Backbone as JSON Lines, residues from 0, in Angstrom:
{"i":0,"aa":"M","n":[66.14,62.29,20.08],"ca":[65.81,61.3,21.08],"c":[65.52,62.0,22.52]}
{"i":1,"aa":"N","n":[64.54,61.46,23.14],"ca":[64.15,62.03,24.41],"c":[65.14,61.39,25.47]}
{"i":2,"aa":"R","n":[65.05,61.78,26.77],"ca":[65.88,61.43,27.76],"c":[65.91,59.85,27.99]}
{"i":3,"aa":"R","n":[64.73,59.36,27.94],"ca":[64.66,57.95,28.27],"c":[65.4,57.1,27.21]}
{"i":4,"aa":"Q","n":[65.08,57.59,25.86],"ca":[65.71,56.85,24.83],"c":[67.2,56.97,24.77]}
{"i":5,"aa":"V","n":[67.84,58.12,25.31],"ca":[69.17,58.28,25.39],"c":[69.84,57.4,26.44]}
{"i":6,"aa":"I","n":[69.11,57.27,27.63],"ca":[69.57,56.42,28.7],"c":[69.69,54.94,28.23]}
{"i":7,"aa":"K","n":[68.42,54.52,27.58],"ca":[68.33,53.17,27.02],"c":[69.53,52.93,26.0]}
{"i":8,"aa":"R","n":[69.75,53.9,25.16],"ca":[70.9,53.56,24.3],"c":[72.28,53.55,24.93]}
{"i":9,"aa":"A","n":[72.48,54.27,25.97],"ca":[73.77,54.2,26.71],"c":[73.82,52.83,27.39]}
{"i":10,"aa":"V","n":[72.68,52.35,28.0],"ca":[72.74,50.93,28.59],"c":[73.09,49.85,27.55]}
{"i":11,"aa":"K","n":[72.55,50.03,26.41],"ca":[72.71,49.04,25.33],"c":[74.2,48.97,24.82]}
{"i":12,"aa":"T","n":[74.82,50.27,24.91],"ca":[76.17,50.35,24.51],"c":[77.19,49.66,25.52]}
{"i":13,"aa":"V","n":[76.74,49.9,26.73],"ca":[77.49,49.18,27.88],"c":[77.44,47.6,27.69]}
{"i":14,"aa":"F","n":[76.19,47.14,27.41],"ca":[76.19,45.73,27.24],"c":[76.81,45.21,25.94]}
{"i":15,"aa":"L","n":[76.93,46.11,25.04],"ca":[77.66,45.61,23.75],"c":[79.14,45.51,24.18]}
{"i":16,"aa":"G","n":[79.61,46.44,25.06],"ca":[81.04,46.29,25.57],"c":[81.13,44.94,26.36]}
{"i":17,"aa":"L","n":[80.13,44.63,27.28],"ca":[80.3,43.41,28.04],"c":[80.15,42.18,27.21]}
{"i":18,"aa":"A","n":[79.33,42.21,26.09],"ca":[79.15,40.97,25.27],"c":[80.41,40.78,24.19]}
{"i":19,"aa":"L","n":[81.11,41.8,24.09],"ca":[82.28,41.7,23.07],"c":[83.27,40.58,23.36]}
{"i":20,"aa":"P","n":[83.68,40.4,24.66],"ca":[84.6,39.28,24.92],"c":[83.99,37.89,24.65]}
{"i":21,"aa":"L","n":[82.71,37.81,24.91],"ca":[82.02,36.57,24.65],"c":[81.94,36.26,23.16]}
{"i":22,"aa":"W","n":[81.57,37.47,22.41],"ca":[81.57,37.23,20.99],"c":[82.95,36.78,20.35]}
{"i":23,"aa":"L","n":[84.1,37.47,20.89],"ca":[85.47,37.16,20.44],"c":[85.77,35.74,20.73]}
{"i":24,"aa":"L","n":[85.39,35.31,21.96],"ca":[85.67,33.88,22.37],"c":[84.85,32.95,21.47]}
{"i":25,"aa":"C","n":[83.63,33.19,21.19],"ca":[82.74,32.4,20.37],"c":[83.39,32.27,18.87]}
{"i":26,"aa":"H","n":[83.85,33.43,18.55],"ca":[84.5,33.47,17.03],"c":[85.82,32.62,17.06]}
{"i":27,"aa":"L","n":[86.61,32.85,18.1],"ca":[87.88,31.99,18.04],"c":[87.55,30.58,18.15]}
{"i":28,"aa":"M","n":[86.64,30.17,19.03],"ca":[86.4,28.74,19.07],"c":[85.82,28.03,17.88]}
{"i":29,"aa":"S","n":[85.0,29.05,17.13],"ca":[84.52,28.56,15.75],"c":[85.47,28.43,14.72]}
{"i":30,"aa":"L","n":[86.65,28.87,14.9],"ca":[87.72,28.66,13.81],"c":[88.06,27.19,13.81]}
{"i":31,"aa":"A","n":[87.87,26.48,14.91],"ca":[88.2,25.02,14.99],"c":[87.33,24.18,14.28]}
{"i":32,"aa":"G","n":[86.14,24.72,13.83],"ca":[85.17,23.97,13.13],"c":[83.94,23.96,14.0]}
{"i":33,"aa":"N","n":[82.67,23.4,13.24],"ca":[81.51,23.31,13.8],"c":[80.97,24.63,14.38]}
{"i":34,"aa":"R","n":[80.85,25.64,13.55],"ca":[80.59,27.02,13.92],"c":[79.2,27.03,14.57]}
{"i":35,"aa":"D","n":[78.13,26.31,14.11],"ca":[76.83,26.41,14.63],"c":[76.67,25.74,16.03]}
{"i":36,"aa":"G","n":[77.68,24.68,16.2],"ca":[77.74,23.92,17.45],"c":[78.33,24.87,18.51]}
{"i":37,"aa":"V","n":[79.34,25.58,18.29],"ca":[79.89,26.56,19.2],"c":[78.87,27.71,19.52]}
{"i":38,"aa":"F","n":[78.3,28.25,18.49],"ca":[77.37,29.3,18.63],"c":[76.14,28.87,19.46]}
{"i":39,"aa":"Q","n":[75.64,27.58,19.22],"ca":[74.48,27.03,20.03],"c":[74.96,26.85,21.43]}
{"i":40,"aa":"S","n":[76.25,26.6,21.83],"ca":[76.52,26.41,23.21],"c":[76.55,27.79,23.87]}
{"i":41,"aa":"F","n":[77.11,28.76,23.3],"ca":[76.94,30.2,23.87],"c":[75.47,30.62,23.92]}
{"i":42,"aa":"S","n":[74.66,30.32,22.98],"ca":[73.24,30.69,23.17],"c":[72.54,29.92,24.36]}
{"i":43,"aa":"Q","n":[72.89,28.68,24.41],"ca":[72.32,28.01,25.6],"c":[72.73,28.54,26.91]}
{"i":44,"aa":"S","n":[74.1,29.03,27.04],"ca":[74.54,29.55,28.34],"c":[73.88,30.87,28.51]}
{"i":45,"aa":"L","n":[73.79,31.67,27.39],"ca":[73.18,33.15,27.68],"c":[71.64,32.9,27.88]}
{"i":46,"aa":"S","n":[71.05,31.96,27.59],"ca":[69.55,31.78,27.77],"c":[69.22,31.53,29.21]}
{"i":47,"aa":"L","n":[70.32,31.11,30.1],"ca":[70.08,30.95,31.47],"c":[70.16,32.18,32.35]}
{"i":48,"aa":"V","n":[70.5,33.25,31.72],"ca":[70.77,34.53,32.53],"c":[69.32,35.06,32.59]}
{"i":49,"aa":"P","n":[68.8,35.44,33.84],"ca":[67.44,35.74,34.17],"c":[67.33,37.37,33.97]}
{"i":50,"aa":"G","n":[66.04,37.83,34.03],"ca":[65.62,39.17,34.05],"c":[66.19,40.09,33.01]}
{"i":51,"aa":"K","n":[66.2,41.31,33.3],"ca":[66.65,42.39,32.29],"c":[68.15,42.19,31.96]}
{"i":52,"aa":"L","n":[68.89,41.77,32.94],"ca":[70.27,41.47,32.5],"c":[70.44,40.49,31.44]}
{"i":53,"aa":"G","n":[69.67,39.45,31.44],"ca":[69.7,38.49,30.46],"c":[69.18,39.03,29.12]}
{"i":54,"aa":"I","n":[68.19,39.8,29.15],"ca":[67.57,40.43,28.03],"c":[68.51,41.26,27.18]}
{"i":55,"aa":"Y","n":[69.15,42.22,27.99],"ca":[70.18,43.03,27.48],"c":[71.48,42.35,26.98]}
{"i":56,"aa":"L","n":[71.82,41.42,27.79],"ca":[73.14,40.57,27.29],"c":[72.88,39.82,25.97]}
{"i":57,"aa":"R","n":[71.79,39.09,25.99],"ca":[71.39,38.36,24.82],"c":[71.37,39.22,23.59]}
{"i":58,"aa":"A","n":[70.68,40.44,23.73],"ca":[70.4,41.3,22.58],"c":[71.87,41.81,22.03]}
{"i":59,"aa":"A","n":[72.73,42.13,22.99],"ca":[74.09,42.65,22.69],"c":[74.97,41.49,22.02]}
{"i":60,"aa":"F","n":[74.78,40.37,22.5],"ca":[75.65,39.22,21.96],"c":[75.12,38.91,20.4]}
{"i":61,"aa":"Y","n":[73.8,38.8,20.28],"ca":[73.2,38.48,18.99],"c":[73.53,39.59,18.02]}
{"i":62,"aa":"R","n":[73.57,40.8,18.5],"ca":[73.77,41.94,17.67],"c":[75.26,41.8,17.04]}
{"i":63,"aa":"L","n":[76.21,41.23,17.92],"ca":[77.56,41.05,17.31],"c":[77.64,39.76,16.57]}
{"i":64,"aa":"A","n":[76.95,38.71,17.0],"ca":[77.25,37.33,16.46],"c":[76.37,37.0,15.24]}
{"i":65,"aa":"C","n":[75.25,37.64,15.08],"ca":[74.41,37.3,14.03],"c":[74.37,38.37,12.81]}
{"i":66,"aa":"P","n":[74.2,38.0,11.57],"ca":[74.24,38.95,10.6],"c":[72.93,39.81,10.5]}
{"i":67,"aa":"D","n":[73.0,41.06,10.39],"ca":[71.85,41.98,10.12],"c":[70.89,41.87,11.37]}
{"i":68,"aa":"T","n":[71.38,41.79,12.48],"ca":[70.67,41.8,13.7],"c":[70.71,42.93,14.51]}
{"i":69,"aa":"S","n":[69.62,43.5,15.07],"ca":[69.65,44.7,15.94],"c":[69.72,44.32,17.32]}
{"i":70,"aa":"D","n":[70.13,45.32,18.08],"ca":[70.24,45.1,19.59],"c":[68.78,45.68,20.15]}
{"i":71,"aa":"D","n":[67.95,46.14,19.4],"ca":[66.74,46.69,19.87],"c":[65.63,45.52,19.76]}
{"i":72,"aa":"I","n":[66.01,44.5,20.65],"ca":[65.24,43.31,20.51],"c":[65.04,42.67,22.0]}
{"i":73,"aa":"S","n":[64.13,41.85,22.16],"ca":[64.01,41.24,23.52],"c":[63.84,39.72,23.35]}
{"i":74,"aa":"I","n":[64.68,38.94,23.9],"ca":[64.72,37.59,23.86],"c":[64.67,36.93,25.21]}
{"i":75,"aa":"G","n":[63.58,36.18,25.46],"ca":[63.21,35.64,26.73],"c":[64.19,34.53,27.39]}
{"i":76,"aa":"F","n":[63.91,34.4,28.78],"ca":[64.62,33.27,29.36],"c":[64.48,31.87,28.76]}
{"i":77,"aa":"L","n":[65.54,31.23,28.59],"ca":[65.61,29.75,28.17],"c":[65.28,29.71,26.62]}
{"i":78,"aa":"T","n":[65.4,30.79,25.98],"ca":[65.31,30.8,24.46],"c":[66.58,30.55,23.82]}
{"i":79,"aa":"V","n":[66.58,29.57,22.93],"ca":[67.94,29.22,22.26],"c":[67.83,29.41,20.8]}
{"i":80,"aa":"L","n":[68.97,29.99,20.2],"ca":[69.17,30.16,18.83],"c":[70.05,28.92,18.33]}
{"i":81,"aa":"S","n":[69.65,28.25,17.27],"ca":[70.43,27.04,16.9],"c":[71.38,27.48,15.82]}
{"i":82,"aa":"H","n":[71.33,28.53,15.16],"ca":[72.16,28.78,13.86],"c":[72.65,30.27,14.04]}
{"i":83,"aa":"R","n":[73.92,30.43,13.73],"ca":[74.39,31.73,13.71],"c":[73.74,32.56,12.51]}
{"i":84,"aa":"D","n":[73.5,31.85,11.47],"ca":[72.89,32.59,10.19],"c":[71.45,32.82,10.52]}
{"i":85,"aa":"T","n":[71.18,33.63,11.5],"ca":[69.78,34.05,11.87],"c":[69.86,35.65,12.09]}
{"i":86,"aa":"S","n":[68.9,36.26,11.46],"ca":[68.75,37.77,11.47],"c":[67.54,38.21,12.15]}
{"i":87,"aa":"I","n":[67.7,39.08,13.16],"ca":[66.58,39.51,13.99],"c":[66.46,41.09,13.88]}
{"i":88,"aa":"Q","n":[65.46,41.64,13.36],"ca":[65.25,42.96,13.14],"c":[64.79,43.83,14.32]}
{"i":89,"aa":"S","n":[64.78,45.09,14.2],"ca":[64.4,45.86,15.39],"c":[63.1,45.78,15.8]}
{"i":90,"aa":"G","n":[62.84,45.75,17.09],"ca":[61.42,45.7,17.63],"c":[60.84,44.35,17.92]}
{"i":91,"aa":"V","n":[61.66,43.33,17.73],"ca":[61.15,41.93,17.68],"c":[61.17,41.52,19.18]}
{"i":92,"aa":"Y","n":[60.01,40.95,19.56],"ca":[59.98,40.12,20.85],"c":[59.87,38.77,20.77]}
{"i":93,"aa":"I","n":[60.73,38.08,21.32],"ca":[60.71,36.61,21.52],"c":[60.57,36.08,22.93]}
{"i":94,"aa":"G","n":[59.49,35.42,23.18],"ca":[59.15,35.0,24.49],"c":[60.02,33.88,25.15]}
{"i":95,"aa":"P","n":[59.9,33.57,26.31],"ca":[60.71,32.42,26.95],"c":[60.51,31.04,26.27]}
{"i":96,"aa":"Q","n":[61.56,30.14,26.45],"ca":[61.46,28.81,26.09],"c":[61.14,28.71,24.59]}
{"i":97,"aa":"C","n":[61.61,29.52,23.79],"ca":[61.55,29.3,22.23],"c":[62.78,28.65,21.81]}
{"i":98,"aa":"N","n":[62.53,27.97,20.53],"ca":[63.77,27.39,20.02],"c":[63.74,27.91,18.46]}
{"i":99,"aa":"I","n":[64.73,28.69,18.15],"ca":[64.72,29.44,16.91],"c":[65.84,28.9,15.97]}
{"i":100,"aa":"G","n":[65.47,28.5,14.9],"ca":[66.4,27.83,13.87],"c":[66.88,28.87,12.93]}
{"i":101,"aa":"K","n":[67.41,28.42,11.82],"ca":[67.95,29.51,10.84],"c":[66.76,30.24,10.17]}
{"i":102,"aa":"C","n":[66.74,31.45,10.48],"ca":[65.67,32.29,10.06],"c":[65.95,33.67,9.93]}
{"i":103,"aa":"F","n":[65.11,34.53,9.35],"ca":[65.01,35.94,9.32],"c":[63.83,36.41,9.98]}
{"i":104,"aa":"I","n":[63.83,37.2,10.94],"ca":[62.58,37.7,11.63],"c":[62.51,39.23,11.39]}
{"i":105,"aa":"G","n":[61.41,39.67,10.68],"ca":[61.18,41.09,10.29],"c":[60.87,41.81,11.44]}
{"i":106,"aa":"P","n":[60.98,43.28,11.35],"ca":[60.69,44.22,12.53],"c":[59.37,44.11,13.08]}
{"i":107,"aa":"N","n":[59.41,44.36,14.36],"ca":[58.24,44.42,15.16],"c":[57.24,43.22,15.19]}
{"i":108,"aa":"T","n":[57.94,42.1,15.04],"ca":[57.24,40.83,15.1],"c":[57.33,40.22,16.51]}
{"i":109,"aa":"L","n":[56.14,39.55,16.87],"ca":[56.03,39.22,18.27],"c":[55.96,37.56,18.32]}
{"i":110,"aa":"L","n":[56.68,36.89,19.1],"ca":[56.78,35.47,19.23],"c":[56.38,35.18,20.73]}
{"i":111,"aa":"G","n":[55.25,34.41,20.95],"ca":[54.87,33.96,22.33],"c":[55.83,32.96,22.91]}
{"i":112,"aa":"S","n":[55.42,32.54,24.05],"ca":[56.27,31.37,24.73],"c":[56.24,30.11,24.03]}
{"i":113,"aa":"G","n":[57.46,29.41,24.04],"ca":[57.48,28.0,23.44],"c":[57.32,27.91,22.06]}
{"i":114,"aa":"V","n":[57.57,29.02,21.3],"ca":[57.43,28.87,19.79],"c":[58.59,28.21,19.26]}
{"i":115,"aa":"H","n":[58.43,27.41,18.24],"ca":[59.58,26.75,17.61],"c":[59.5,27.17,15.95]}
{"i":116,"aa":"I","n":[60.67,27.74,15.64],"ca":[60.83,28.0,14.23],"c":[61.9,27.08,13.67]}
{"i":117,"aa":"L","n":[61.48,26.08,12.85],"ca":[62.46,25.09,12.41],"c":[63.21,25.63,11.2]}
{"i":118,"aa":"S","n":[64.3,25.03,10.77],"ca":[65.18,25.49,9.71],"c":[64.58,24.77,8.49]}
{"i":119,"aa":"G","n":[63.35,25.05,8.01],"ca":[62.65,24.3,6.99],"c":[62.13,22.9,7.25]}
{"i":120,"aa":"S","n":[61.55,22.3,6.26],"ca":[60.92,21.0,6.53],"c":[61.73,19.83,6.01]}
{"i":121,"aa":"R","n":[63.05,20.12,5.69],"ca":[63.91,18.98,5.05],"c":[65.13,18.72,5.87]}
{"i":122,"aa":"Q","n":[64.98,19.0,7.2],"ca":[66.19,18.66,8.03],"c":[66.63,17.24,8.0]}
{"i":123,"aa":"H","n":[65.7,16.43,7.84],"ca":[66.02,14.92,7.79],"c":[65.42,14.23,6.69]}
{"i":124,"aa":"D","n":[66.3,13.61,5.96],"ca":[65.84,12.8,4.77],"c":[65.47,11.45,5.3]}
{"i":125,"aa":"F","n":[64.31,10.8,4.79],"ca":[63.89,9.51,5.27],"c":[63.4,8.63,4.08]}
{"i":126,"aa":"S","n":[64.06,8.92,2.84],"ca":[63.66,8.26,1.58],"c":[64.06,6.76,1.59]}
{"i":127,"aa":"D","n":[65.14,6.37,2.34],"ca":[65.6,4.91,2.3],"c":[65.21,4.39,3.52]}
{"i":128,"aa":"P","n":[64.12,3.54,3.51],"ca":[63.69,2.8,4.78],"c":[64.67,1.71,5.34]}
{"i":129,"aa":"G","n":[65.62,1.43,4.52],"ca":[66.62,0.44,5.06],"c":[67.9,1.14,5.72]}
{"i":130,"aa":"K","n":[67.82,2.4,5.78],"ca":[68.91,2.92,6.44],"c":[68.37,3.96,7.6]}
{"i":131,"aa":"P","n":[69.09,3.86,8.7],"ca":[68.58,4.82,9.77],"c":[68.49,6.32,9.39]}
{"i":132,"aa":"I","n":[67.39,6.95,9.74],"ca":[67.19,8.29,9.34],"c":[68.35,9.27,9.81]}
{"i":133,"aa":"R","n":[68.88,8.94,10.97],"ca":[70.03,9.83,11.38],"c":[71.26,9.89,10.38]}
{"i":134,"aa":"E","n":[71.28,8.75,9.63],"ca":[72.52,8.56,8.62],"c":[72.09,9.18,7.26]}
{"i":135,"aa":"Q","n":[70.95,9.6,7.02],"ca":[70.52,10.05,5.67],"c":[70.64,11.49,5.43]}
{"i":136,"aa":"G","n":[71.1,12.24,6.35],"ca":[71.39,13.55,6.19],"c":[70.23,14.45,5.93]}
{"i":137,"aa":"G","n":[70.26,15.65,5.44],"ca":[69.18,16.58,5.12],"c":[69.68,17.91,5.0]}
{"i":138,"aa":"S","n":[68.7,18.92,4.83],"ca":[69.32,20.35,4.47],"c":[68.51,21.35,5.36]}
{"i":139,"aa":"F","n":[69.28,22.37,5.63],"ca":[68.72,23.45,6.29],"c":[68.27,24.62,5.5]}
{"i":140,"aa":"E","n":[67.04,25.23,5.63],"ca":[66.64,26.35,4.96],"c":[66.38,27.5,5.85]}
{"i":141,"aa":"K","n":[66.77,28.71,5.35],"ca":[66.55,30.0,6.13],"c":[65.08,30.37,6.0]}
{"i":142,"aa":"V","n":[64.24,30.14,6.95],"ca":[62.89,30.63,7.0],"c":[62.7,32.03,7.26]}
{"i":143,"aa":"S","n":[61.7,32.7,6.58],"ca":[61.5,34.13,6.74],"c":[60.28,34.34,7.47]}
{"i":144,"aa":"I","n":[60.31,35.08,8.54],"ca":[59.1,35.52,9.24],"c":[58.94,36.95,9.05]}
{"i":145,"aa":"G","n":[57.82,37.44,8.42],"ca":[57.73,38.83,7.95],"c":[57.66,39.83,9.16]}
{"i":146,"aa":"A","n":[57.52,41.13,8.72],"ca":[57.36,42.21,9.63],"c":[55.91,42.14,10.24]}
{"i":147,"aa":"D","n":[55.82,42.6,11.55],"ca":[54.56,42.92,12.23],"c":[53.67,41.57,12.24]}
{"i":148,"aa":"C","n":[54.41,40.45,12.51],"ca":[53.59,39.27,12.67],"c":[53.42,38.98,14.23]}
{"i":149,"aa":"W","n":[52.44,38.11,14.52],"ca":[52.17,37.61,15.87],"c":[52.07,36.0,15.78]}
{"i":150,"aa":"L","n":[53.0,35.3,16.53],"ca":[53.11,33.87,16.47],"c":[52.69,33.6,17.96]}
{"i":151,"aa":"G","n":[51.53,32.93,18.1],"ca":[51.05,32.51,19.53],"c":[51.87,31.53,20.2]}
{"i":152,"aa":"N","n":[51.67,31.39,21.52],"ca":[52.27,30.39,22.15],"c":[52.28,29.0,21.64]}
{"i":153,"aa":"Q","n":[53.41,28.27,21.6],"ca":[53.63,26.98,21.16],"c":[53.37,26.66,19.77]}
{"i":154,"aa":"A","n":[53.4,27.74,18.93],"ca":[53.2,27.51,17.44],"c":[54.55,26.99,17.03]}
{"i":155,"aa":"V","n":[54.41,26.12,15.86],"ca":[55.47,25.48,15.24],"c":[55.54,25.9,13.84]}
{"i":156,"aa":"V","n":[56.71,26.46,13.18],"ca":[56.68,26.96,11.89],"c":[57.82,26.34,11.18]}
{"i":157,"aa":"L","n":[57.41,25.71,9.97],"ca":[58.31,25.06,9.15],"c":[58.66,25.73,7.89]}
{"i":158,"aa":"T","n":[57.96,26.76,7.62],"ca":[58.14,27.58,6.37],"c":[57.91,29.02,6.59]}
{"i":159,"aa":"S","n":[58.14,29.75,5.49],"ca":[58.11,31.3,5.74],"c":[56.69,31.77,5.89]}
{"i":160,"aa":"V","n":[56.6,32.81,6.72],"ca":[55.28,33.41,7.09],"c":[55.38,34.96,6.6]}
{"i":161,"aa":"K","n":[54.35,35.5,5.91],"ca":[54.48,36.72,5.3],"c":[54.22,37.81,6.26]}
{"i":162,"aa":"D","n":[54.45,39.07,5.79],"ca":[54.12,40.19,6.62],"c":[52.77,40.38,7.18]}
{"i":163,"aa":"H","n":[52.69,40.83,8.42],"ca":[51.41,41.2,9.01],"c":[50.48,39.94,9.33]}
{"i":164,"aa":"S","n":[51.06,38.77,9.4],"ca":[50.33,37.51,9.59],"c":[50.22,37.23,11.07]}
{"i":165,"aa":"I","n":[49.07,36.49,11.35],"ca":[48.88,35.96,12.78],"c":[48.9,34.51,12.7]}
{"i":166,"aa":"V","n":[49.6,33.72,13.62],"ca":[49.6,32.25,13.78],"c":[49.03,32.07,15.15]}
{"i":167,"aa":"A","n":[47.91,31.45,15.19],"ca":[47.16,30.98,16.4],"c":[48.09,30.1,17.38]}
{"i":168,"aa":"A","n":[47.97,30.24,18.6],"ca":[48.6,29.33,19.57],"c":[48.5,27.9,19.19]}
{"i":169,"aa":"G","n":[49.6,27.13,19.29],"ca":[49.54,25.73,19.02],"c":[49.38,25.26,17.51]}
{"i":170,"aa":"S","n":[49.46,26.29,16.66],"ca":[49.28,25.85,15.35],"c":[50.7,25.42,14.59]}
{"i":171,"aa":"V","n":[50.51,24.64,13.57],"ca":[51.73,24.17,12.86],"c":[51.76,24.52,11.49]}
{"i":172,"aa":"V","n":[52.5,25.44,11.11],"ca":[52.6,26.03,9.76],"c":[53.5,25.27,8.94]}
{"i":173,"aa":"V","n":[52.92,24.61,7.78],"ca":[53.68,23.84,6.89],"c":[53.61,24.22,5.55]}
{"i":174,"aa":"A","n":[52.83,25.27,5.21],"ca":[52.59,25.89,3.87],"c":[52.62,27.35,4.03]}
{"i":175,"aa":"E","n":[52.92,28.03,2.8],"ca":[52.95,29.52,2.89],"c":[51.56,30.06,2.49]}
{"i":176,"aa":"F","n":[51.25,31.2,2.99],"ca":[49.96,31.77,2.82],"c":[50.2,33.32,2.46]}
{"i":177,"aa":"E","n":[49.19,33.99,2.32],"ca":[49.33,35.45,1.9],"c":[49.48,36.42,3.04]}
{"i":178,"aa":"T","n":[49.95,37.64,2.61],"ca":[50.26,38.72,3.59],"c":[48.98,39.01,4.39]}
{"i":179,"aa":"G","n":[49.04,39.17,5.67],"ca":[47.94,39.38,6.47],"c":[47.02,38.36,6.79]}
{"i":180,"aa":"D","n":[47.31,37.06,6.46],"ca":[46.44,35.96,6.79],"c":[46.43,35.56,8.19]}
{"i":181,"aa":"I","n":[45.38,35.18,8.91],"ca":[45.3,34.73,10.18],"c":[45.06,33.05,10.06]}
{"i":182,"aa":"L","n":[46.15,32.52,10.72],"ca":[46.3,31.02,10.52],"c":[46.0,30.29,12.02]}
{"i":183,"aa":"A","n":[45.44,29.05,11.74],"ca":[45.15,28.3,12.91],"c":[44.98,26.79,12.57]}
{"i":184,"aa":"G","n":[45.45,25.99,13.53],"ca":[45.07,24.46,13.34],"c":[46.49,23.72,12.99]}
{"i":185,"aa":"N","n":[46.4,22.47,13.0],"ca":[47.37,21.44,12.62],"c":[47.0,20.59,11.61]}
{"i":186,"aa":"P","n":[47.44,20.67,10.34],"ca":[48.27,21.76,9.86],"c":[47.39,23.17,9.75]}
{"i":187,"aa":"A","n":[48.17,24.21,9.84],"ca":[47.47,25.62,9.91],"c":[46.71,25.71,8.55]}
{"i":188,"aa":"R","n":[45.51,26.44,8.71],"ca":[44.66,26.86,7.59],"c":[44.32,28.28,7.8]}
{"i":189,"aa":"R","n":[44.0,28.86,6.74],"ca":[43.6,30.33,6.74],"c":[42.18,30.36,7.32]}
{"i":190,"aa":"L","n":[42.03,31.26,8.37],"ca":[40.72,31.56,8.84],"c":[40.21,32.76,8.19]}
{"i":191,"aa":"R","n":[40.93,33.91,8.03],"ca":[40.58,35.12,7.36],"c":[41.77,35.82,7.11]}
{"i":192,"aa":"N","n":[41.47,37.05,6.51],"ca":[42.65,37.94,6.15],"c":[42.52,39.18,6.97]}
{"i":193,"aa":"R","n":[43.52,39.78,7.59],"ca":[43.37,41.05,8.34],"c":[42.99,42.2,7.56]}
{"i":194,"aa":"Y","n":[43.46,42.29,6.3],"ca":[43.13,43.42,5.51],"c":[41.66,43.29,4.98]}
{"i":195,"aa":"Q","n":[41.24,42.07,4.69],"ca":[39.83,41.9,4.37],"c":[38.93,42.19,5.34]}
{"i":196,"aa":"Q","n":[39.28,41.72,6.56],"ca":[38.45,42.04,7.81],"c":[38.35,43.37,8.0]}
{"i":197,"aa":"A","n":[39.46,44.3,7.89],"ca":[39.41,45.81,8.15],"c":[38.55,46.42,6.99]}
{"i":198,"aa":"H","n":[38.63,45.8,5.64],"ca":[37.92,46.39,4.61],"c":[36.44,46.16,4.87]}
{"i":199,"aa":"D","n":[36.06,44.97,5.19],"ca":[34.61,44.63,5.59],"c":[34.11,45.52,6.62]}
{"i":200,"aa":"A","n":[34.99,45.71,7.68],"ca":[34.48,46.46,8.88],"c":[34.22,47.91,8.41]}
{"i":201,"aa":"D","n":[35.19,48.41,7.58],"ca":[35.01,49.88,7.1],"c":[33.87,49.95,6.24]}
{"i":202,"aa":"G","n":[33.56,48.95,5.34],"ca":[32.33,49.02,4.6],"c":[31.07,48.97,5.4]}
{"i":203,"aa":"E","n":[31.02,48.2,6.4],"ca":[29.81,48.2,7.27],"c":[29.73,49.54,7.92]}
{"i":204,"aa":"Q","n":[30.75,50.08,8.37],"ca":[30.79,51.47,9.05],"c":[30.24,52.43,8.08]}
{"i":205,"aa":"R","n":[30.73,52.46,6.77],"ca":[30.21,53.37,5.84],"c":[28.75,53.04,5.56]}
{"i":206,"aa":"G","n":[28.4,51.89,5.47],"ca":[26.95,51.61,5.18],"c":[26.03,52.11,6.29]}
{"i":207,"aa":"S","n":[26.49,51.9,7.52],"ca":[25.61,52.4,8.7],"c":[25.55,53.82,8.58]}
{"i":208,"aa":"S","n":[26.73,54.59,8.23],"ca":[26.58,55.93,8.3],"c":[25.74,56.51,7.2]}
{"i":209,"aa":"T","n":[25.84,55.88,5.97],"ca":[24.92,56.27,4.86],"c":[23.42,56.0,5.24]}
{"i":210,"aa":"E","n":[23.12,54.91,5.8],"ca":[21.8,54.55,6.23],"c":[21.22,55.54,7.18]}
{"i":211,"aa":"G","n":[22.11,55.96,8.23],"ca":[21.63,56.93,9.14],"c":[21.26,58.32,8.45]}
{"i":212,"aa":"T","n":[22.12,58.58,7.48],"ca":[21.87,59.89,6.79],"c":[20.56,59.85,5.95]}
{"i":213,"aa":"V","n":[20.4,58.73,5.37],"ca":[19.13,58.53,4.52],"c":[17.87,58.63,5.41]}
{"i":214,"aa":"R","n":[17.95,57.97,6.5],"ca":[16.84,57.98,7.37],"c":[16.55,59.37,8.0]}
{"i":215,"aa":"E","n":[17.74,60.19,8.21],"ca":[17.58,61.49,8.79],"c":[17.07,62.39,7.66]}
{"i":216,"aa":"E","n":[17.44,62.29,6.45],"ca":[16.88,63.03,5.36],"c":[15.42,62.85,5.03]}
{"i":217,"aa":"T","n":[14.92,61.58,5.23],"ca":[13.61,61.22,4.8],"c":[12.64,61.32,6.1]}
{"i":218,"aa":"S","n":[13.12,61.66,7.23],"ca":[12.28,61.62,8.3],"c":[11.37,62.82,8.24]}
{"i":219,"aa":"P","n":[10.05,62.83,8.61],"ca":[9.21,63.98,8.63],"c":[9.77,65.05,9.64]}
């Protein structure tokens, strides 16, 4: 590691020490029941801490409180995590004012401002019209957001998104698509695929190069 990385690692270690009492308090309060409710209360409080102090403190707390979570993450101001069973991998950036449900977020993924990741699409059952929806229950699903994805501002995600995908700002993802797909709309639809786009561009470049060679060889 270079000097900058060593200093950064030392700062993160200090913040892990500062976050430890918060995590212990959260853990003790969770023993009384409603673990997610207690965790969400701590998440709401930590979301109010501004600037770099807040970014480092949130990263340290979630590293301790959430399974398989790195402290090499950046979580913005007013962003709240709803469930302790959320895993955030190294290099993830989550912008301000996001609402993150039960999910796994792969490494080096970027979330813009105001992104909502819901815990699946079955949180509320509404099959009985004679009964209030709030009394019909539902289920939470751990959604997976792949590695190296980009979710634009105000995107809403109700299902898993595969590696290297892009979700345009304001889109609503309700169905799964393929690796590298670029999605947009409500409901989101596939515009094109990043890998196909790169393949086509590479083919055009090779074609142009070959054409230039042929013209050069046949020129008088």
